C-alpha positions as a LaTeX table, in Angstrom:
\begin{tabular}{lrrr}
\hline
Residue & $x$ (\AA) & $y$ (\AA) & $z$ (\AA) \\
\hline
Met1 & 0.00 & 0.00 & 0.00 \\
Glu2 & 1.13 & 3.47 & $-0.81$ \\
Asn3 & 0.44 & 6.61 & 1.13 \\
Thr4 & $-1.03$ & 9.54 & $-0.68$ \\
Glu5 & $-0.50$ & 13.24 & 0.15 \\
Asp6 & $-3.15$ & 13.18 & 2.84 \\
Asn7 & $-1.50$ & 10.10 & 4.41 \\
Thr8 & $-4.44$ & 7.81 & 3.70 \\
Pro9 & $-3.40$ & 4.47 & 2.44 \\
Lys10 & $-4.12$ & 3.91 & $-1.24$ \\
Gln11 & $-5.05$ & 0.43 & $-2.24$ \\
His12 & $-4.12$ & $-1.02$ & $-5.58$ \\
Thr13 & $-7.29$ & $-2.15$ & $-7.28$ \\
Asn14 & $-7.38$ & $-4.29$ & $-10.32$ \\
Pro15 & $-10.15$ & $-3.74$ & $-12.82$ \\
Pro16 & $-13.08$ & $-6.03$ & $-12.19$ \\
Ala17 & $-12.67$ & $-9.34$ & $-13.91$ \\
Ser18 & $-16.30$ & $-9.66$ & $-14.90$ \\
Val19 & $-15.60$ & $-10.93$ & $-18.39$ \\
Ala20 & $-12.29$ & $-12.04$ & $-19.74$ \\
Pro21 & $-11.52$ & $-11.14$ & $-23.37$ \\
Ala22 & $-11.40$ & $-14.81$ & $-24.38$ \\
Asp23 & $-14.91$ & $-15.31$ & $-22.98$ \\
Val24 & $-16.26$ & $-12.40$ & $-25.00$ \\
Glu25 & $-14.87$ & $-13.88$ & $-28.20$ \\
Ser26 & $-16.31$ & $-17.31$ & $-27.49$ \\
Gln27 & $-19.70$ & $-15.82$ & $-26.64$ \\
Ser28 & $-19.79$ & $-13.75$ & $-29.82$ \\
Thr29 & $-18.67$ & $-16.76$ & $-31.85$ \\
Ser30 & $-21.39$ & $-18.95$ & $-30.35$ \\
Ile31 & $-24.01$ & $-16.23$ & $-30.93$ \\
Thr32 & $-23.02$ & $-15.83$ & $-34.58$ \\
Ser33 & $-23.03$ & $-19.59$ & $-35.08$ \\
Val34 & $-26.53$ & $-19.81$ & $-33.62$ \\
Leu35 & $-27.69$ & $-16.95$ & $-35.84$ \\
Arg36 & $-26.13$ & $-18.65$ & $-38.87$ \\
Arg37 & $-27.89$ & $-21.90$ & $-37.98$ \\
Trp38 & $-31.25$ & $-20.14$ & $-37.65$ \\
Lys39 & $-30.73$ & $-18.43$ & $-40.99$ \\
Arg40 & $-29.79$ & $-21.75$ & $-42.62$ \\
Glu41 & $-32.88$ & $-23.43$ & $-41.15$ \\
Asp42 & $-35.01$ & $-20.55$ & $-42.43$ \\
Tyr43 & $-33.56$ & $-20.97$ & $-45.93$ \\
Leu44 & $-34.24$ & $-24.71$ & $-45.78$ \\
Lys45 & $-37.87$ & $-24.12$ & $-44.82$ \\
Lys46 & $-38.35$ & $-21.55$ & $-47.56$ \\
Gly47 & $-36.59$ & $-23.80$ & $-50.06$ \\
Gln48 & $-38.92$ & $-26.66$ & $-49.22$ \\
Val49 & $-41.95$ & $-24.44$ & $-49.70$ \\
Val50 & $-40.65$ & $-23.36$ & $-53.10$ \\
Leu51 & $-39.84$ & $-26.94$ & $-54.18$ \\
Arg52 & $-43.20$ & $-28.26$ & $-53.00$ \\
Thr53 & $-45.00$ & $-25.42$ & $-54.77$ \\
Ile54 & $-43.15$ & $-26.31$ & $-57.98$ \\
Gly55 & $-44.02$ & $-29.97$ & $-57.39$ \\
Phe56 & $-47.66$ & $-28.97$ & $-56.91$ \\
Phe57 & $-47.82$ & $-27.11$ & $-60.21$ \\
Phe58 & $-46.15$ & $-29.89$ & $-62.17$ \\
Ser59 & $-48.37$ & $-32.53$ & $-60.55$ \\
Leu60 & $-51.43$ & $-30.44$ & $-61.30$ \\
Leu61 & $-50.34$ & $-30.01$ & $-64.93$ \\
Ser62 & $-49.72$ & $-33.74$ & $-65.27$ \\
Phe63 & $-53.15$ & $-34.45$ & $-63.83$ \\
Ile64 & $-54.96$ & $-31.92$ & $-66.03$ \\
Ile65 & $-53.18$ & $-32.92$ & $-69.24$ \\
Met66 & $-53.85$ & $-36.61$ & $-68.69$ \\
Ala67 & $-57.46$ & $-36.08$ & $-67.61$ \\
Ala68 & $-58.10$ & $-34.05$ & $-70.76$ \\
Asn69 & $-56.46$ & $-36.68$ & $-72.97$ \\
Arg70 & $-59.70$ & $-38.00$ & $-74.50$ \\
His71 & $-59.84$ & $-37.99$ & $-78.27$ \\
Gly72 & $-62.32$ & $-40.76$ & $-79.00$ \\
Asp73 & $-62.02$ & $-44.43$ & $-79.98$ \\
Trp74 & $-58.69$ & $-45.89$ & $-78.78$ \\
Lys75 & $-57.40$ & $-42.41$ & $-77.94$ \\
Asn76 & $-58.85$ & $-42.20$ & $-74.43$ \\
Phe77 & $-56.45$ & $-42.35$ & $-71.51$ \\
Asp78 & $-58.87$ & $-44.39$ & $-69.37$ \\
Gln79 & $-58.51$ & $-47.38$ & $-71.68$ \\
Tyr80 & $-54.89$ & $-47.82$ & $-70.57$ \\
Glu81 & $-53.89$ & $-48.96$ & $-67.12$ \\
Glu82 & $-50.55$ & $-47.12$ & $-67.24$ \\
Tyr83 & $-52.23$ & $-43.79$ & $-67.92$ \\
Arg84 & $-54.82$ & $-44.33$ & $-65.19$ \\
Tyr85 & $-51.97$ & $-45.05$ & $-62.78$ \\
Leu86 & $-50.17$ & $-41.86$ & $-63.83$ \\
Leu87 & $-53.39$ & $-39.88$ & $-63.35$ \\
Ala88 & $-53.99$ & $-41.36$ & $-59.89$ \\
Ile89 & $-50.47$ & $-40.61$ & $-58.71$ \\
Ala90 & $-50.61$ & $-37.09$ & $-60.17$ \\
Ile91 & $-53.83$ & $-36.47$ & $-58.21$ \\
Leu92 & $-52.27$ & $-37.90$ & $-55.04$ \\
Ser93 & $-49.15$ & $-35.80$ & $-55.51$ \\
Thr94 & $-51.23$ & $-32.68$ & $-56.10$ \\
Phe95 & $-53.08$ & $-33.15$ & $-52.82$ \\
Tyr96 & $-49.92$ & $-34.05$ & $-50.89$ \\
Thr97 & $-47.87$ & $-31.09$ & $-52.11$ \\
Ile98 & $-50.63$ & $-28.53$ & $-51.61$ \\
Ala99 & $-51.31$ & $-29.87$ & $-48.10$ \\
Gln100 & $-47.60$ & $-29.58$ & $-47.25$ \\
Val101 & $-47.37$ & $-26.06$ & $-48.69$ \\
Leu102 & $-50.44$ & $-24.92$ & $-46.76$ \\
Arg103 & $-49.10$ & $-26.50$ & $-43.56$ \\
Gln104 & $-45.77$ & $-24.73$ & $-43.93$ \\
Ile105 & $-47.41$ & $-21.40$ & $-44.74$ \\
His106 & $-49.55$ & $-21.82$ & $-41.60$ \\
Glu107 & $-46.39$ & $-22.49$ & $-39.58$ \\
Phe108 & $-44.69$ & $-19.38$ & $-41.01$ \\
Ser109 & $-47.66$ & $-17.13$ & $-40.35$ \\
Thr110 & $-48.62$ & $-18.35$ & $-36.85$ \\
Gly111 & $-45.35$ & $-19.79$ & $-35.57$ \\
Lys112 & $-47.27$ & $-22.82$ & $-34.30$ \\
Tyr113 & $-46.48$ & $-26.36$ & $-35.37$ \\
Leu114 & $-49.05$ & $-29.11$ & $-35.75$ \\
Leu115 & $-46.63$ & $-31.72$ & $-34.35$ \\
Pro116 & $-43.28$ & $-31.59$ & $-32.53$ \\
His117 & $-40.28$ & $-30.83$ & $-34.77$ \\
Gln118 & $-38.85$ & $-34.35$ & $-34.64$ \\
Gln119 & $-42.14$ & $-35.89$ & $-35.78$ \\
Leu120 & $-42.65$ & $-33.25$ & $-38.47$ \\
Asn121 & $-39.16$ & $-33.80$ & $-39.87$ \\
Leu122 & $-39.71$ & $-37.55$ & $-39.98$ \\
Leu123 & $-43.16$ & $-37.13$ & $-41.55$ \\
Asp124 & $-41.80$ & $-34.70$ & $-44.16$ \\
Phe125 & $-38.95$ & $-37.02$ & $-45.07$ \\
Ala126 & $-41.13$ & $-40.14$ & $-45.33$ \\
Gly127 & $-43.89$ & $-38.34$ & $-47.24$ \\
Asp128 & $-41.49$ & $-36.73$ & $-49.71$ \\
Gln129 & $-39.69$ & $-40.02$ & $-50.29$ \\
Ile130 & $-42.89$ & $-41.98$ & $-50.89$ \\
Met131 & $-44.35$ & $-39.34$ & $-53.18$ \\
Ala132 & $-41.13$ & $-39.01$ & $-55.18$ \\
Tyr133 & $-40.94$ & $-42.77$ & $-55.74$ \\
Leu134 & $-44.60$ & $-42.94$ & $-56.72$ \\
Leu135 & $-44.19$ & $-40.11$ & $-59.24$ \\
Leu136 & $-41.13$ & $-41.75$ & $-60.75$ \\
Ser137 & $-42.88$ & $-45.11$ & $-60.88$ \\
Ala138 & $-46.00$ & $-43.70$ & $-62.55$ \\
Ser139 & $-44.04$ & $-41.79$ & $-65.15$ \\
Ser140 & $-41.79$ & $-44.76$ & $-65.85$ \\
Thr141 & $-44.67$ & $-47.16$ & $-66.44$ \\
Ala142 & $-46.32$ & $-44.88$ & $-68.97$ \\
Ile143 & $-43.22$ & $-44.32$ & $-71.12$ \\
Pro144 & $-43.08$ & $-47.75$ & $-72.87$ \\
Leu145 & $-46.76$ & $-47.59$ & $-73.82$ \\
Thr146 & $-46.36$ & $-44.12$ & $-75.27$ \\
Asn147 & $-43.25$ & $-45.15$ & $-77.21$ \\
Arg148 & $-45.07$ & $-48.15$ & $-78.73$ \\
Met149 & $-48.00$ & $-45.94$ & $-79.74$ \\
Arg150 & $-45.68$ & $-43.38$ & $-81.30$ \\
Glu151 & $-44.16$ & $-46.03$ & $-83.51$ \\
Gly152 & $-47.57$ & $-46.64$ & $-85.08$ \\
Ser153 & $-48.81$ & $-43.07$ & $-85.25$ \\
Asp154 & $-47.70$ & $-39.80$ & $-83.75$ \\
Asn155 & $-50.78$ & $-37.75$ & $-82.93$ \\
Ile156 & $-52.27$ & $-35.44$ & $-80.34$ \\
Phe157 & $-53.06$ & $-38.35$ & $-78.02$ \\
Thr158 & $-49.45$ & $-39.49$ & $-77.80$ \\
Asp159 & $-48.24$ & $-35.88$ & $-77.58$ \\
Ser160 & $-50.58$ & $-35.21$ & $-74.66$ \\
Ser161 & $-49.46$ & $-38.43$ & $-73.00$ \\
Ser162 & $-45.83$ & $-37.42$ & $-73.41$ \\
Ala163 & $-46.54$ & $-33.98$ & $-71.97$ \\
Ser164 & $-48.27$ & $-35.50$ & $-68.94$ \\
Ile165 & $-45.37$ & $-37.91$ & $-68.40$ \\
Ser166 & $-42.88$ & $-35.03$ & $-68.64$ \\
Met167 & $-44.81$ & $-33.01$ & $-66.05$ \\
Gly168 & $-44.79$ & $-36.08$ & $-63.80$ \\
Phe169 & $-41.00$ & $-36.29$ & $-64.11$ \\
Phe170 & $-40.62$ & $-32.59$ & $-63.31$ \\
Ala171 & $-42.88$ & $-33.05$ & $-60.26$ \\
Phe172 & $-40.69$ & $-36.00$ & $-59.25$ \\
Met173 & $-37.56$ & $-33.83$ & $-59.47$ \\
Ala174 & $-39.07$ & $-31.10$ & $-57.29$ \\
Val175 & $-40.37$ & $-33.54$ & $-54.67$ \\
Ala176 & $-37.10$ & $-35.51$ & $-54.71$ \\
Leu177 & $-35.12$ & $-32.32$ & $-54.04$ \\
Ser178 & $-37.56$ & $-31.53$ & $-51.24$ \\
Ala179 & $-36.89$ & $-35.03$ & $-49.88$ \\
Leu180 & $-33.16$ & $-34.25$ & $-49.85$ \\
Leu181 & $-33.83$ & $-31.13$ & $-47.80$ \\
Ser182 & $-36.13$ & $-33.12$ & $-45.50$ \\
Gly183 & $-33.41$ & $-35.70$ & $-45.02$ \\
Tyr184 & $-30.87$ & $-33.00$ & $-44.23$ \\
Lys185 & $-33.21$ & $-31.48$ & $-41.67$ \\
Leu186 & $-33.85$ & $-34.91$ & $-40.19$ \\
Ile187 & $-30.19$ & $-35.77$ & $-39.64$ \\
Thr188 & $-29.22$ & $-32.31$ & $-38.32$ \\
Gln189 & $-32.09$ & $-31.89$ & $-35.87$ \\
Thr190 & $-31.37$ & $-31.54$ & $-32.19$ \\
Tyr191 & $-32.97$ & $-33.82$ & $-29.65$ \\
Ile192 & $-32.99$ & $-31.41$ & $-26.71$ \\
\hline
\end{tabular}
């Protein structure tokens, strides 16, 4: 202790050690990593909405084109099992994708989830996988029939069938990409 001019002892005081500089850096790093994670999760959610919306439109187009593919005689889609299957899966995909889009829009607007996150991620992944495989299967079964018909005659019936099949493949691509995002969300989710 030192004496000052008025002979009162002066104590040496160290600055308060409330936060060490290393702690401040680690706190700011953890905060930025959390913010980056939230931003990434937000992009994933928005990306899934966009992909499912695209899948909805392509499924709807496939459904409409095939349902309107009636040109009389042998040129009616309902006479062919492959085309009926494609139509049924396009309808199913249309309902699935619009339901998922509406659910996600509801979650964005209200902030409330219908199920816990873990169950929603699992449901999204399973639903996207199943729908993607069904779309691919339906489109793949209709291709050989359309190719055989085109060998005999290329007309508006086969062109409409090809257009519907193409829309089914595009819907598959969108839903398959959504399934990849669902899978990523599923494996990176926290269980706390």
